[in-house]
C-alpha positions in Angstrom: 47.3 119.4 51.8 49.6 122.3 52.4 51.3 120.5 55.3 52.0 117.5 53.0 53.8 119.7 50.5 55.8 121.4 53.3 56.9 118.0 54.7 57.7 116.7 51.3 59.8 119.8 50.5 61.6 119.5 53.8 62.4 115.9 53.2 63.8 116.6 49.8 66.1 119.4 51.1 67.4 117.1 53.9 68.0 114.3 51.4 70.0 116.6 49.1 72.1 118.0 51.9 72.8 114.4 53.1 73.8 113.2 49.6 76.0 116.2 49.0 77.8 116.0 52.3 78.4 112.2 51.8 79.9 112.6 48.4 82.5 115.0 49.8 83.6 112.7 52.6 87.4 111.9 52.5 89.1 109.2 54.4 91.9 110.2 56.7 94.2 107.7 55.1 93.6 109.3 51.7 95.5 112.5 52.7 99.1 112.9 51.4 100.4 113.5 54.9 99.1 110.2 56.3 100.0 107.3 54.1 98.1 104.1 54.5 100.4 101.4 55.8 99.6 97.8 55.1 100.6 94.8 57.2 100.7 96.9 60.4 98.5 96.0 63.3 95.8 98.5 64.2 96.6 98.1 67.9 99.7 97.1 69.7 99.9 95.7 73.2 101.9 98.0 75.5 104.0 96.5 78.2 105.7 98.2 81.1 108.8 96.9 82.7 108.5 96.6 86.5 104.7 97.1 86.1 102.7 97.9 89.2 100.5 94.9 88.6 103.5 92.5 89.0 104.8 94.2 92.1 101.9 94.7 94.5 102.3 94.9 98.3 101.4 91.8 100.3 101.2 90.8 103.9 105.0 90.8 104.3 106.3 93.5 102.0 105.3 97.0 100.9 106.2 97.6 97.3 106.2 100.5 94.9 107.1 101.2 91.3 108.1 104.2 89.2 110.2 105.5 86.4 112.6 108.3 85.5 114.2 109.4 82.3 117.2 111.3 81.1 119.9 111.4 78.4 122.2 110.0 81.1 121.6 106.5 82.3 122.6 107.2 86.0 120.4 110.3 86.1 117.5 108.2 84.9 118.2 105.7 87.6 118.4 108.3 90.3 115.2 110.0 89.1 113.3 106.7 89.1 114.6 105.9 92.6 113.6 109.3 93.9 110.1 109.0 92.4 109.5 105.6 93.9 110.7 106.5 97.4 108.8 109.8 97.3 105.5 108.1 96.4 106.1 105.3 98.9 107.0 107.7 101.7 103.9 109.8 101.0 101.6 106.8 101.1 103.2 105.4 104.2 103.1 108.8 105.9 99.4 109.4 105.0 98.5 105.9 106.3 100.3 106.4 109.6 98.8 109.8 110.1 95.3 108.4 109.4 95.9 105.7 112.0 97.0 108.3 114.6 94.1 110.6 113.9 91.7 107.6 114.2 93.3 106.7 117.5 93.0 110.2 118.9 89.3 110.3 117.8 88.7 107.1 119.7 90.3 108.7 122.8 88.2 111.8 122.2 91.3 114.0 122.0 90.9 117.2 120.0 93.6 117.7 117.2 95.6 120.8 118.1 98.3 122.5 116.1 100.9 121.1 118.5 99.6 117.5 118.2 99.6 117.9 114.4 103.1 119.2 114.3 104.4 116.4 116.6 102.6 113.8 114.6 104.0 115.2 111.3 107.6 115.3 112.6 107.3 111.8 114.2 105.9 110.1 111.2 108.2 111.8 108.7 111.3 111.0 110.7 110.1 107.4 111.3 109.4 106.4 107.8 112.3 108.4 106.2 114.7 106.5 108.5 113.1 103.1 107.9 112.8 103.6 104.1 116.6 103.4 103.9 116.3 99.7 104.2 114.5 99.3 100.9 115.6 96.7 98.3 115.4 97.1 94.5 113.5 94.1 93.1 113.2 95.2 89.5 115.3 97.6 87.5 115.1 97.8 83.7 116.2 100.3 81.1 115.0 101.4 77.7 116.5 103.9 75.2 114.5 106.0 72.8 116.4 105.9 69.4 115.0 109.3 68.4 115.6 111.3 71.6 118.5 109.2 72.9 116.8 109.3 76.3 117.1 106.5 78.8 114.1 105.4 80.8 114.7 103.5 84.0 111.8 101.5 85.4 112.2 100.4 89.0 110.3 98.5 91.7 111.3 98.5 95.3 110.2 96.7 98.4 110.6 97.1 102.1 109.9 94.5 104.8 106.7 95.6 106.5 107.8 94.7 110.0 111.1 96.5 109.6 109.1 99.6 108.7 106.1 99.4 111.0 107.6 98.1 114.3 109.8 101.1 115.0 107.0 103.5 114.0 104.6 101.7 116.4 107.2 101.9 119.2 107.7 105.6 118.6 104.0 106.3 118.6 103.5 104.1 121.7 106.2 106.0 123.6 104.4 109.4 123.1 101.9 110.2 125.8 99.4 111.9 123.5 99.8 109.8 120.4 100.1 106.4 122.2 98.6 103.6 120.3 96.4 101.5 122.6 96.2 98.5 120.2 98.8 95.8 120.2 101.3 95.6 117.3 99.3 93.1 115.2 96.1 95.2 115.4 98.2 98.3 114.4 99.6 96.4 111.5 96.1 95.3 110.3 94.8 98.8 110.6 97.8 100.1 108.7 97.1 97.6 105.9 93.5 98.8 105.6 94.7 102.5 105.4 97.5 101.7 103.0 95.3 99.7 100.5 92.9 102.6 100.0 
């Protein structure tokens, strides 16, 4: 019987606390700082100019997108271009290094500091030179009325063969880093690495 009274008393206390706390609940829209706005949608679709989904790489072209902002329109453009080229160069370089390392592993050649240095220099020089042939395929601007900043959205593409063929030739000419596969196999392997 004593347990019954204890449980009953505990339930009464919990009920009072719940009722008291519920009666003091205030809606966020009731505050003076945040006025409730009628006829405004709860959610708004956000669209990005030159969106990555619209400019994906395919079997013939490698594409990349990016953006940059500044109070000066030309600086925003330059910033977007640098961002896109840097991201694309990094991804291309990483993919090529991955292919070369896989090739060395197949040949059972140990990676040394000298081989790593040669590989880094060769891939960097190769893709930096070839990236100069990029083409801008999307370039759009927005301006923020409050901050007066311009945002430049950009998408670029580079022809895959123009990029990969010279890199393949440079790697094939090196005694240690020589790619034993033909160009088409090299290209397929590059696509696998690049899409990761």
